[in-house]
N, CA and C of each residue as an Amber inpcrd file, in Angstrom:
protein
   324
  -4.1040000 -14.2220000  -5.2860000  -4.0980000 -13.7670000  -3.9110000
  -3.0750000 -14.5380000  -3.0840000  -2.9750000 -15.8570000  -3.3630000
  -2.0250000 -16.6730000  -2.6180000  -0.5990000 -16.2120000  -2.8830000
  -0.3010000 -15.8860000  -4.1630000   1.0400000 -15.4150000  -4.5090000
   1.3360000 -14.1060000  -3.7930000   0.3540000 -13.2210000  -3.7450000
   0.5270000 -11.9420000  -3.0500000   0.8210000 -12.1710000  -1.5730000
   0.0510000 -13.0310000  -0.9260000   0.2460000 -13.3070000   0.5090000
   1.6130000 -13.9350000   0.7630000   2.0250000 -14.8700000  -0.0950000
   3.3190000 -15.5170000   0.0610000   4.4510000 -14.5020000  -0.1080000
   4.3500000 -13.6670000  -1.1470000   5.3720000 -12.6510000  -1.3950000
   5.4060000 -11.6410000  -0.2640000   4.2540000 -11.2640000   0.2070000
   4.1730000 -10.3120000   1.3090000   4.7950000 -10.8930000   2.5740000
   4.5440000 -12.1460000   2.8330000   5.1280000 -12.7960000   4.0050000
   6.6520000 -12.7950000   3.9110000   7.1760000 -13.1180000   2.7360000
   8.6320000 -13.0940000   2.5550000   9.1950000 -11.6970000   2.7530000
   8.4970000 -10.6980000   2.2670000   8.9570000  -9.3250000   2.4420000
   8.9640000  -8.9420000   3.9130000   7.9170000  -9.2950000   4.6180000
   7.8510000  -8.9460000   6.0360000   8.9280000  -9.6650000   6.8450000
   9.2520000 -10.8760000   6.4690000  10.3100000 -11.5980000   7.1610000
  11.6720000 -10.9620000   6.9130000  11.8250000 -10.2850000   5.7840000
  13.1030000  -9.6610000   5.4430000  13.2850000  -8.3010000   6.1120000
  12.2310000  -7.7640000   6.6740000  12.3350000  -6.4620000   7.3260000
  13.1920000  -6.6040000   8.5830000  14.1880000  -5.7360000   8.7190000
  15.1050000  -5.8600000   9.8570000  14.6830000  -4.9830000  11.0290000
  15.5370000  -4.8490000  12.0010000  15.2240000  -4.1070000  13.2180000
  14.9720000  -2.6260000  12.9850000  15.3190000  -2.1300000  11.8180000
  15.0640000  -0.7140000  11.5270000  13.5740000  -0.3990000  11.6000000
  12.7500000  -1.4100000  11.3920000  11.3070000  -1.2030000  11.4320000
  10.7190000  -1.4760000  12.8170000  11.5700000  -1.7580000  13.7790000
  11.0800000  -2.0520000  15.1230000  10.3150000  -0.8710000  15.7050000
  10.7910000   0.3200000  15.4850000  10.0930000   1.5210000  15.9360000
   9.3380000   2.1010000  14.7430000   8.1640000   1.5850000  14.5030000
   7.3720000   1.9800000  13.3520000   6.8970000   3.4200000  13.5000000
   7.0540000   4.1920000  12.4430000   6.5140000   5.5420000  12.3970000
   5.7820000   5.7100000  11.0670000   5.2680000   6.9170000  10.8110000
   4.4810000   7.1650000   9.6090000   5.2840000   6.9180000   8.3360000
   6.5200000   7.3540000   8.3240000   7.3530000   7.2080000   7.1270000
   7.6310000   5.7330000   6.8440000   7.9650000   4.9840000   7.8790000
   8.2420000   3.5560000   7.6970000   6.9890000   2.7950000   7.2810000
   5.8460000   3.1410000   7.8570000   4.5910000   2.4900000   7.4870000
   4.2990000   2.7150000   6.0000000   4.4940000   3.9330000   5.5450000
   4.2750000   4.2470000   4.1320000   5.2420000   3.4590000   3.2500000
   6.4960000   3.3910000   3.6420000   7.5010000   2.6700000   2.8590000
   7.2050000   1.1700000   2.7910000   6.7220000   0.6020000   3.8870000
   6.3720000  -0.8220000   3.8930000   5.3070000  -1.1000000   2.8400000
   4.2760000  -0.2590000   2.8000000   3.2030000  -0.4580000   1.8290000
   3.7200000  -0.2130000   0.4150000   4.4010000   0.8950000   0.1950000
   4.9080000   1.2280000  -1.1410000   5.7860000   0.1270000  -1.7150000
   6.6250000  -0.4660000  -0.8970000   7.6070000  -1.4340000  -1.3660000
   7.1300000  -2.8840000  -1.3390000   5.9050000  -3.1140000  -0.9050000
   5.3610000  -4.4700000  -0.9050000   5.2720000  -4.9680000  -2.3410000
   5.6880000  -6.1990000  -2.5400000   5.6730000  -6.7750000  -3.8820000
   4.2350000  -7.1000000  -4.2710000   3.9000000  -6.7100000  -5.4830000
   2.5360000  -6.8490000  -5.9710000   2.5200000  -7.8970000  -7.0940000
   2.1740000  -7.5080000  -8.3040000   2.1440000  -8.4460000  -9.4200000
   3.3440000  -8.2170000 -10.3270000   3.7580000  -9.2710000 -10.9890000
   4.8810000  -9.2150000 -11.9240000   6.1320000  -8.6100000 -11.2960000
   6.3470000  -8.8780000 -10.0160000   7.4980000  -8.3700000  -9.2560000
   7.5710000  -6.8460000  -9.2000000   6.4550000  -6.1880000  -9.4060000
   6.3790000  -4.7360000  -9.2430000   5.9060000  -4.4340000  -7.8310000
   6.3390000  -3.3120000  -7.2870000   5.8740000  -2.8960000  -5.9620000
   4.4680000  -2.3140000  -6.0700000   3.8120000  -2.1780000  -4.9420000
   2.4960000  -1.5430000  -4.9000000   2.5940000  -0.1330000  -5.4940000
   3.6480000   0.5890000  -5.1480000   3.8410000   1.9460000  -5.6640000
   3.9500000   1.9440000  -7.1900000   4.7100000   1.0060000  -7.7450000
   4.8630000   0.9310000  -9.2040000   3.5450000   0.6100000  -9.8990000
   2.7790000  -0.3170000  -9.3320000   1.4910000  -0.6830000  -9.9280000
   0.5490000   0.5150000  -9.9180000   0.5320000   1.2590000  -8.8150000
  -0.3390000   2.4370000  -8.7450000   0.1260000   3.5320000  -9.7050000
   1.4230000   3.6890000  -9.8740000   1.9350000   4.6730000 -10.8400000
   1.4940000   4.3090000 -12.2570000   1.5360000   3.0110000 -12.5750000
   1.0720000   2.5620000 -13.8910000  -0.4070000   2.8390000 -14.0780000
  -1.1980000   2.6250000 -13.0350000  -2.6410000   2.8850000 -13.1200000
  -2.9330000   4.3430000 -13.4550000  -2.1970000   5.2450000 -12.8230000
  -2.4600000   6.6650000 -13.0510000  -2.0690000   7.0710000 -14.4730000
  -1.0240000   6.4730000 -15.0160000  -0.6040000   6.7800000 -16.3880000
  -1.6500000   6.3360000 -17.3960000  -2.1980000   5.1470000 -17.1660000
  -3.1610000   4.5720000 -18.1010000  -4.4540000   5.3810000 -18.1280000
  -4.9160000   5.8210000 -16.9960000  -6.2310000   6.4760000 -16.9150000
  -6.1640000   7.9920000 -16.8390000  -4.9920000   8.5660000 -16.8610000
  -4.8160000  10.0210000 -16.8010000  -5.5500000  10.6470000 -15.6200000
  -5.4150000  10.0350000 -14.4750000  -6.0380000  10.5610000 -13.2690000
  -5.0670000  11.4940000 -12.5660000  -5.5910000  12.3700000 -11.7480000
  -4.7430000  13.2540000 -10.9680000  -4.3380000  12.5510000  -9.6750000
  -3.0530000  12.5100000  -9.4210000  -2.5220000  11.8280000  -8.2380000
  -2.6500000  12.7490000  -7.0280000  -3.3470000  12.2880000  -6.0080000
  -3.4800000  13.0530000  -4.7670000  -2.4440000  12.6300000  -3.7370000
  -1.6110000  11.6420000  -4.0920000  -0.4900000  11.2540000  -3.2520000
  -0.8350000  10.2740000  -2.1440000   0.1870000  10.0180000  -1.3330000
   0.0890000   9.1110000  -0.1940000  -0.2800000   9.8880000   1.0510000
  -1.1170000   9.2910000   1.8920000  -1.4820000   9.8540000   3.1870000
  -1.3420000   8.7490000   4.2300000  -0.9030000   9.1270000   5.4260000
  -0.7710000   8.1650000   6.5160000  -1.5480000   8.6990000   7.7120000
  -2.3730000   7.8340000   8.2930000  -3.1860000   8.1970000   9.4480000
  -2.8360000   7.2630000  10.5970000  -2.5520000   7.8270000  11.7570000
  -2.2020000   7.0160000  12.9240000  -3.4090000   6.8630000  13.8250000
  -3.6310000   5.5960000  14.2690000  -4.7240000   5.3010000  15.1780000
  -4.3170000   4.1690000  16.1020000  -4.2870000   4.4080000  17.3760000
  -4.0240000   3.3720000  18.3850000  -2.7750000   2.5370000  18.0880000
  -1.6710000   3.1840000  17.7550000  -0.4200000   2.4840000  17.5080000
  -0.3360000   1.8060000  16.1570000  -1.3840000   1.9220000  15.3730000
  -1.4040000   1.3680000  14.0220000  -1.5100000   2.5070000  13.0270000
  -1.2140000   2.2060000  11.7880000  -1.2720000   3.2200000  10.7420000
  -2.1560000   2.7450000   9.6010000  -2.8760000   3.6750000   9.0310000
  -3.5810000   3.4400000   7.7800000  -2.8330000   4.2210000   6.7230000
  -2.4320000   3.5290000   5.6780000  -1.6840000   4.1460000   4.5880000
  -2.5910000   4.1330000   3.3680000  -2.7320000   5.2920000   2.7340000
  -3.6990000   5.4310000   1.6540000  -3.0880000   6.1710000   0.4740000
  -3.4470000   5.7350000  -0.7240000  -3.0850000   6.4490000  -1.9500000
  -4.3820000   6.8060000  -2.6360000  -4.5220000   8.0750000  -3.0230000
  -5.7690000   8.5410000  -3.6220000  -5.5150000   9.1760000  -4.9860000
  -6.5000000   9.0320000  -5.8510000  -6.4840000   9.6240000  -7.1820000
  -7.7950000  10.3610000  -7.3990000  -7.7450000  11.4520000  -8.1250000
  -8.9550000  12.1970000  -8.4860000  -9.3410000  11.7810000  -9.8980000
 -10.5090000  11.1700000 -10.0210000 -10.9480000  10.6740000 -11.3240000
 -11.6360000  11.7690000 -12.1350000 -12.4060000  12.5850000 -11.4630000
 -13.0120000  13.7590000 -12.0850000 -13.1520000  14.8070000 -10.9840000
 -13.8930000  15.8310000 -11.2010000 -13.9430000  16.9340000 -10.2300000
 -14.4190000  16.5160000  -8.8440000 -15.2140000  15.4690000  -8.7560000
 -15.7690000  15.1230000  -7.4530000 -15.5530000  13.6730000  -7.0180000
 -15.0360000  12.8250000  -7.8860000 -14.9100000  11.4100000  -7.5390000
 -13.4510000  11.0390000  -7.2880000 -13.2040000  10.4550000  -6.1070000
 -11.8620000  10.0110000  -5.7540000 -11.8040000   8.4940000  -5.7220000
 -10.6470000   7.9670000  -6.1190000 -10.3710000   6.5440000  -6.0640000
  -9.3070000   6.3530000  -4.9960000  -9.6040000   5.5340000  -3.9690000
  -8.6920000   5.3710000  -2.8370000  -8.3040000   3.9110000  -2.6500000
  -7.0310000   3.7030000  -2.3580000  -6.4780000   2.3970000  -2.0120000
  -5.9120000   2.5350000  -0.6110000  -6.3010000   1.6300000   0.2970000
  -5.9180000   1.7990000   1.7040000  -5.4760000   0.4790000   2.3310000
  -4.4270000   0.5590000   3.1690000  -3.8890000  -0.5920000   3.8840000
  -3.7250000  -0.2550000   5.3530000  -3.8870000  -1.2660000   6.2200000
  -3.5900000  -1.1450000   7.6540000  -2.1760000  -1.6720000   7.8730000
  -1.3890000  -0.9550000   8.6690000  -0.0600000  -1.4150000   9.0590000
  -0.0470000  -1.4460000  10.5800000   0.1470000  -2.6460000  11.1640000
   0.1440000  -2.7210000  12.6270000   1.5270000  -2.3760000  13.1730000
   1.6650000  -2.3590000  14.4620000   2.9110000  -1.9300000  15.1000000
   4.0850000  -2.8560000  14.7970000   3.8130000  -4.0870000  14.3540000
   4.8640000  -5.0320000  13.9730000   5.2960000  -4.8720000  12.5190000
   4.6350000  -3.9790000  11.7800000   4.9620000  -3.7830000  10.3740000
   4.2070000  -4.6940000   9.4270000   3.2380000  -5.4550000   9.9390000
   2.4420000  -6.3220000   9.0800000   1.3380000  -5.4920000   8.4260000
   1.1140000  -5.7480000   7.1410000   0.0970000  -4.9730000   6.4410000
  -1.0640000  -5.8640000   6.0290000  -2.2170000  -5.2190000   5.8780000
  -3.4200000  -5.8900000   5.3980000  -4.2150000  -4.8830000   4.5810000
  -4.7220000  -5.3040000   3.4300000  -5.5300000  -4.3880000   2.6250000
  -6.8130000  -4.0220000   3.3520000  -7.2430000  -2.7990000   3.1500000
  -8.4900000  -2.3210000   3.7310000  -9.4350000  -1.9920000   2.5860000
 -10.2650000  -2.9320000   2.2490000 -11.2240000  -2.7150000   1.1730000
 -10.8600000  -3.4890000  -0.0790000 -11.8500000  -3.6130000  -0.9510000
 -11.7100000  -4.3840000  -2.1940000 -10.6340000  -3.8280000  -3.1190000
 -10.5340000  -2.5060000  -3.2300000  -9.5600000  -1.9360000  -4.1730000
  -8.1510000  -2.3560000  -3.8340000  -7.7570000  -2.1900000  -2.5690000
  -6.4080000  -2.5730000  -2.1580000  -6.2330000  -4.0870000  -2.2300000
  -7.2740000  -4.8100000  -1.9000000  -7.2030000  -6.2660000  -1.9090000
  -7.0090000  -6.8220000  -3.3190000  -7.6840000  -6.2530000  -4.2920000
  -7.6140000  -6.7680000  -5.6630000  -6.5090000  -6.1170000  -6.4870000
  -5.8450000  -5.1230000  -5.9630000  -4.7930000  -4.4270000  -6.7140000
  -3.7140000  -5.3870000  -7.1940000  -3.3340000  -6.3030000  -6.3560000
  -2.2080000  -7.1900000  -6.6700000  -2.6370000  -8.5720000  -7.1410000
  -3.8190000  -8.6590000  -7.6980000  -4.2730000  -9.9170000  -8.2880000
  -4.5110000  -9.7030000  -9.7690000  -4.3580000 -10.7540000 -10.5080000
  -4.5770000 -10.6510000 -11.9780000  -5.9780000 -11.0150000 -12.3200000
């Protein structure tokens, strides 16, 4: 977890003024490109998960609330059960996992 937080902090410090006006697309990109484990991005780790378990990818969704965004990736495990990973992105572009799944995704 410490490595994830340190890597995430470095990534956020590298974000330039292009992210000053945060929108849905930028919020999604921040989460997707966040460094996870083994120098893979969050997006790459989730792509690997879907390959291993043969789940149906429901894609990325972004929800805006009070100037902040919730970015979510969902998978369909069977006809009725969904697996969701969700992060909060504030107006400054800082992200935080929302729930155990997103929190433990980037830990070994």
